[in-house]
C-alpha positions as CSV (number, residue, x, y, z in Angstrom):
1,X,-0.5,0.2,-0.1
2,X,2.6,2.2,0.8
3,X,4.3,2.1,-2.4
4,X,1.5,2.5,-4.2
5,X,1.0,5.9,-2.0
6,X,4.4,6.8,-3.1
7,X,3.5,5.7,-6.4
8,X,0.3,8.3,-7.0
9,X,1.7,10.9,-4.6
10,X,3.8,13.0,-7.5
11,X,1.1,12.3,-10.0
12,X,-1.2,14.4,-7.9
13,X,1.3,17.0,-7.5
14,X,1.8,17.6,-10.8
15,X,-1.7,17.3,-11.9
16,X,-2.9,19.8,-9.3
17,X,-1.9,23.1,-11.1
18,X,-3.5,21.1,-14.5
19,X,-6.7,20.6,-12.7
20,X,-6.6,24.3,-11.4
21,X,-5.8,25.7,-14.8
22,X,-8.9,23.6,-16.1
23,X,-11.3,25.3,-13.6
24,X,-10.1,28.4,-14.5
25,X,-10.7,27.8,-17.7
26,X,-14.0,26.5,-18.1
27,X,-15.0,29.6,-15.3
28,X,-15.5,32.3,-17.7
29,X,-14.1,33.7,-20.8
30,X,-12.2,35.9,-18.5
31,X,-10.9,32.7,-17.1
32,X,-10.1,31.3,-20.3
33,X,-7.7,33.6,-21.7
34,X,-5.3,34.1,-18.2
35,X,-5.6,30.4,-18.3
36,X,-4.2,30.3,-22.3
37,X,-1.2,32.9,-20.5
38,X,-0.6,30.6,-18.2
39,X,0.2,27.6,-20.3
40,X,2.1,29.9,-22.5
41,X,4.2,31.4,-19.9
42,X,4.4,28.3,-18.2
43,X,5.4,26.1,-20.9
44,X,7.9,28.9,-22.2
45,X,9.7,28.7,-18.4
46,X,9.4,25.3,-17.9
47,X,11.5,24.5,-21.2
48,X,13.7,27.3,-20.5
49,X,15.1,25.7,-17.4
50,X,15.6,22.3,-19.1
51,X,17.2,24.0,-22.0
52,X,20.4,23.9,-19.8
53,X,21.3,20.7,-19.4
54,X,20.0,20.6,-23.9
55,X,22.8,23.2,-24.3
56,X,25.4,21.6,-21.5
57,X,25.4,18.4,-24.0
58,X,25.4,19.9,-27.6
59,X,27.8,22.0,-26.7
60,X,29.9,18.3,-25.6
61,X,29.5,16.9,-29.1
62,X,30.4,20.2,-30.8
63,X,26.6,21.5,-31.7
64,X,26.3,24.6,-29.4
65,X,24.7,26.5,-32.2
66,X,21.8,24.0,-33.1
67,X,21.0,24.5,-29.4
68,X,18.0,27.0,-30.2
69,X,17.4,25.0,-32.7
70,X,16.2,21.9,-30.8
71,X,15.0,23.9,-27.9
72,X,12.3,26.2,-30.0
73,X,11.2,23.0,-31.6
74,X,10.3,21.5,-28.5
75,X,8.1,25.0,-26.9
76,X,6.9,25.0,-30.7
77,X,5.7,21.3,-30.1
78,X,4.1,22.1,-26.6
79,X,2.6,25.2,-27.5
80,X,1.0,24.3,-31.0
81,X,-0.7,21.1,-29.4
82,X,-2.0,22.5,-26.0
83,X,-3.5,25.8,-27.6
84,X,-4.5,24.8,-30.8
85,X,-1.9,27.4,-32.3
86,X,-0.9,26.6,-35.7
87,X,1.5,28.7,-38.5
88,X,1.9,28.8,-42.4
89,X,5.1,29.3,-43.9
90,X,5.5,30.5,-47.3
91,X,9.0,31.0,-48.5
92,X,10.6,28.4,-46.3
93,X,13.0,27.5,-48.5
94,X,14.7,31.2,-47.8
95,X,15.6,30.3,-44.6
96,X,18.7,28.1,-46.0
97,X,20.8,31.1,-47.1
98,X,23.6,30.9,-44.0
99,X,25.0,32.8,-42.8
100,X,22.2,35.7,-42.8
101,X,20.8,38.0,-40.3
102,X,17.3,37.0,-39.8
103,X,15.2,40.0,-39.3
104,X,11.3,39.7,-38.4
105,X,8.9,42.1,-37.4
106,X,7.8,42.3,-32.8
107,X,4.4,42.4,-32.2
108,X,4.1,40.8,-28.9
109,X,5.0,37.4,-26.2
110,X,3.7,35.6,-29.2
111,X,6.8,35.7,-31.4
112,X,8.3,33.8,-29.1
113,X,6.3,31.2,-30.7
114,X,7.1,31.7,-34.1
115,X,10.9,31.5,-33.2
116,X,9.5,27.9,-32.3
117,X,8.4,26.8,-35.5
118,X,11.2,28.8,-38.0
119,X,14.7,29.0,-36.0
120,X,17.0,27.6,-37.8
121,X,20.0,24.9,-37.5
122,X,23.5,27.4,-37.1
123,X,21.3,30.4,-35.2
124,X,22.3,32.1,-32.7
125,X,21.1,34.6,-29.9
126,X,22.6,38.2,-30.0
127,X,22.6,39.8,-26.5
128,X,23.8,42.6,-24.7
129,X,27.0,41.1,-22.6
130,X,25.1,42.2,-18.6
131,X,23.2,39.1,-19.6
132,X,26.4,36.7,-19.4
133,X,26.5,37.8,-15.8
134,X,22.4,36.8,-15.0
135,X,21.2,33.1,-14.1
136,X,20.4,32.8,-18.1
137,X,24.1,33.3,-18.7
138,X,25.0,29.9,-18.5
139,X,22.5,28.7,-21.1
140,X,23.4,31.4,-23.8
141,X,27.4,30.6,-23.5
142,X,26.3,27.6,-23.8
143,X,23.6,27.5,-27.1
144,X,26.7,29.8,-28.6
145,X,25.1,33.5,-27.6
146,X,26.9,36.4,-29.2
147,X,27.3,39.4,-26.6
148,X,27.4,43.0,-27.3
149,X,29.1,45.2,-25.3
150,X,27.2,48.7,-25.1
151,X,29.0,50.5,-22.5
152,X,29.5,53.0,-25.4
153,X,29.6,53.7,-28.5
154,X,33.4,52.7,-29.4
155,X,32.9,49.4,-27.6
156,X,29.5,48.7,-28.7
157,X,30.7,49.0,-32.5
158,X,34.2,47.0,-31.9
159,X,32.2,43.7,-30.8
160,X,29.9,44.1,-33.9
161,X,32.6,44.0,-36.1
162,X,33.6,40.7,-33.8
163,X,30.2,39.7,-33.9
164,X,30.5,39.6,-37.9
165,X,34.0,37.8,-38.1
166,X,32.2,35.5,-35.5
167,X,29.3,34.7,-38.0
168,X,31.7,34.4,-40.9
169,X,34.0,32.3,-39.5
170,X,31.6,29.9,-38.0
171,X,29.0,30.5,-40.4
172,X,26.4,31.1,-38.2
173,X,23.3,33.5,-38.8
174,X,21.7,35.5,-36.3
175,X,17.8,36.4,-35.4
176,X,16.9,39.8,-34.3
177,X,13.9,42.1,-34.0
178,X,15.3,45.4,-35.8
179,X,12.1,47.4,-34.2
180,X,13.8,47.3,-30.9
181,X,10.3,46.3,-29.1
182,X,7.0,45.3,-29.8
183,X,4.6,46.6,-31.5
184,X,0.7,45.5,-31.8
185,X,-1.9,47.6,-33.3
186,X,-5.4,46.0,-35.3
187,X,-3.7,47.5,-38.4
188,X,-1.1,46.3,-39.8
189,X,2.1,48.6,-39.1
190,X,5.9,48.8,-38.8
191,X,8.1,50.8,-36.3
192,X,11.3,52.5,-37.8
193,X,13.9,49.9,-37.2
194,X,17.1,50.1,-35.5
195,X,20.5,50.3,-37.1
196,X,22.8,48.2,-35.0
197,X,22.2,45.1,-37.2
198,X,22.6,46.3,-40.7
199,X,26.0,48.1,-39.3
200,X,26.3,44.6,-38.3
201,X,25.4,43.0,-41.8
202,X,27.3,45.5,-44.0
203,X,30.8,45.4,-42.1
204,X,30.4,41.2,-41.9
205,X,29.1,41.4,-45.8
206,X,26.3,39.3,-44.7
207,X,22.7,39.2,-46.1
208,X,19.7,40.0,-44.7
209,X,16.8,37.7,-44.6
210,X,13.2,39.7,-44.0
211,X,10.8,37.6,-41.9
212,X,6.9,38.9,-42.0
213,X,4.2,38.1,-39.2
214,X,1.0,38.6,-40.3
215,X,-1.3,40.6,-37.4
216,X,-2.2,38.1,-35.6
217,X,-4.8,40.7,-33.5
218,X,-7.8,38.5,-33.6
219,X,-5.9,35.5,-32.3
220,X,-4.0,37.4,-29.4
221,X,-4.0,40.9,-27.8
222,X,-5.0,41.9,-24.1
223,X,-7.8,40.0,-23.7
224,X,-8.0,37.9,-26.3
225,X,-6.1,34.7,-26.8
226,X,-7.8,32.4,-29.5
227,X,-6.5,29.2,-31.5
228,X,-6.4,29.6,-34.8
229,X,-3.3,29.7,-37.7
230,X,-1.5,32.6,-39.1
231,X,0.7,33.2,-41.6
232,X,4.5,33.8,-41.0
233,X,6.5,34.9,-44.8
234,X,10.2,34.2,-45.4
235,X,11.4,37.3,-48.3
236,X,14.2,36.6,-50.5
237,X,17.3,37.6,-49.0
238,X,18.9,40.9,-49.6
239,X,22.1,41.3,-50.7
240,X,24.8,43.8,-48.9
241,X,27.9,42.9,-51.6
242,X,28.7,46.3,-52.5
243,X,27.5,48.8,-49.8
244,X,29.2,51.0,-47.5
245,X,28.3,52.4,-43.9
246,X,27.4,55.1,-45.8
247,X,24.5,52.9,-47.1
248,X,22.6,51.8,-43.8
249,X,20.1,53.8,-44.0
250,X,19.0,53.6,-47.5
251,X,19.4,50.1,-46.4
252,X,17.1,50.0,-43.6
253,X,14.5,52.0,-45.0
254,X,14.6,49.3,-48.2
255,X,14.1,46.4,-46.1
256,X,11.3,48.4,-43.9
257,X,9.3,48.9,-47.3
258,X,9.6,44.9,-48.5
259,X,8.8,44.4,-44.9
260,X,5.6,46.6,-44.6
261,X,4.6,45.3,-48.1
262,X,4.3,41.8,-47.1
263,X,2.2,42.8,-43.8
264,X,0.0,44.8,-45.9
265,X,-0.4,42.3,-48.0
266,X,-0.8,38.9,-46.0
267,X,-3.4,41.3,-43.8
268,X,-5.4,42.0,-46.9
269,X,-5.1,38.4,-48.1
270,X,-6.6,36.7,-44.4
271,X,-9.0,39.6,-44.0
272,X,-10.3,38.3,-47.0
273,X,-10.4,34.9,-46.8
274,X,-12.3,35.3,-43.8
275,X,-15.2,37.6,-45.1
276,X,-15.0,34.9,-47.4
277,X,-15.1,31.9,-45.0
278,X,-18.2,34.0,-43.0
279,X,-20.4,34.2,-45.9
280,X,-19.9,30.3,-47.3
281,X,-20.5,29.5,-43.5
282,X,-24.5,28.2,-43.7
283,X,-26.2,30.1,-40.3
284,X,-29.2,28.3,-38.4
285,X,-30.9,31.2,-36.3
286,X,-32.3,28.7,-34.0
287,X,-29.0,27.7,-32.8
288,X,-27.0,30.7,-30.1
289,X,-23.2,29.8,-30.2
290,X,-23.0,31.8,-27.5
291,X,-25.4,30.6,-25.1
292,X,-23.8,26.6,-26.1
293,X,-22.0,25.6,-22.5
294,X,-18.3,24.5,-22.3
295,X,-18.5,20.9,-21.4
296,X,-16.0,20.1,-18.9
297,X,-14.7,16.8,-20.8
298,X,-13.8,18.9,-23.8
299,X,-10.4,18.9,-25.1
300,X,-7.7,21.0,-24.0
301,X,-7.4,23.2,-27.2
302,X,-11.4,23.8,-26.8
303,X,-11.1,24.3,-22.6
304,X,-8.4,27.1,-23.4
305,X,-9.9,28.7,-26.5
306,X,-11.6,32.3,-25.6
307,X,-14.1,34.1,-27.4
308,X,-13.6,37.6,-28.4
309,X,-13.1,39.6,-25.2
310,X,-12.3,43.5,-24.0
311,X,-11.1,42.7,-20.6
312,X,-8.3,44.6,-19.2
313,X,-5.1,43.1,-18.3
314,X,-2.7,45.6,-17.3
315,X,-1.1,44.0,-14.2
316,X,-0.6,39.7,-14.5
317,X,0.1,39.9,-17.7
318,X,2.4,42.7,-17.4
319,X,4.2,40.1,-14.7
320,X,3.7,36.8,-16.8
321,X,4.7,38.4,-20.1
322,X,8.2,39.9,-18.4
323,X,8.9,36.6,-17.0
324,X,8.2,34.8,-20.3
325,X,10.9,36.9,-22.0
326,X,13.6,36.1,-20.1
327,X,13.7,32.7,-20.4
328,X,15.1,30.5,-22.9
329,X,14.9,30.7,-26.8
330,X,13.9,34.2,-26.6
331,X,16.4,35.7,-23.7
332,X,17.2,38.7,-23.0
333,X,14.3,41.8,-22.5
334,X,14.2,45.3,-23.5
335,X,13.8,47.0,-20.0
336,X,12.6,50.2,-19.1
337,X,16.0,51.7,-18.4
338,X,17.1,50.4,-21.6
339,X,14.3,52.3,-23.7
340,X,15.6,55.5,-21.8
341,X,19.3,55.2,-22.6
342,X,18.3,54.3,-26.6
343,X,16.3,57.7,-26.5
344,X,19.3,59.7,-24.8
345,X,21.5,58.1,-27.3
346,X,19.5,58.3,-30.4
347,X,19.8,62.1,-29.5
348,X,23.5,62.6,-29.0
349,X,26.2,62.7,-31.7
350,X,24.0,60.2,-34.4
351,X,25.7,56.9,-33.2
352,X,22.6,54.7,-31.6
353,X,24.7,52.5,-28.8
354,X,21.5,51.5,-27.4
355,X,19.9,50.5,-30.8
356,X,21.4,47.0,-30.7
357,X,18.8,46.3,-28.1
358,X,17.1,45.6,-31.4
359,X,19.3,43.1,-31.9
360,X,18.4,40.8,-28.7
361,X,16.1,38.0,-29.9
362,X,13.2,38.1,-27.9
363,X,12.7,41.9,-26.6
364,X,9.7,42.3,-23.8
365,X,6.7,40.8,-24.6
366,X,3.6,42.6,-25.2
């Protein structure tokens, strides 16, 4: 009897959080939203904790630059099944270019899910050097992270040059969000791009591969966390051969224009598809879907799939997302002090030291 108790006790402890989340999910649309956020952030932190072991193992066999690929796929596999979220990729063949700088638009913490699906092999993270001395430091070091010293302009640019040489010699790509921070709105739009990544691409002679995630406002924003599929388009690589530092402004404008055009095109296509499906869908006036109850034995994805709602979620989401963004795949966050420094540095001598924040793999989620 004592053997059975010792066997089932750990199972009971493990299942308790799942039962609690399930009960919250079926309680209300408000509860379902927070239940999905908890599942997402909790999975991110759990995968982050286990990734140190993966990073150490991969480092021993000389494949440290593949750590992010493996951890990313694990995270995507869990979340896609738990929350019934999926990604359709267009232009996936463009991810084969290596080395390259992968530049993606940044909307929210859901971009970690995008990284989970698209992260190529031999791809590293670029992060500020101070993170090397945090709890995340061991994993980041073992996974081949390129650290940038942003203490001043001179050291920052020396770090960029060294990073470029390391990328060429080790044939390692880099994933970054050049907007520097998240930007989410109902309308498809992007912030201006920071220039740190473009300096790196030009100095190293490495192409830039733009990655555009469609506006997923309909699936995720404050108070709404739904299920479904959204599209990510990988654009053809843009060569930097023959360009000089004087061309940084032109290059950043060109990349942003291409990404914004693709973003708006994808949003129009998605909007047209939604209208077409809603027009063709047969309607039964005798059935009111809003009144249908949520059964307690429905699958996990259905339980956690919220209806459209407008609930204020400033406090809890801020806590959860800050923890989520500091974990593993995404690694470092754009802190509020970082943003203040960025503002002051951009207004100085024209050298944007803190713009390198856009080169961190994942900024703070929204």
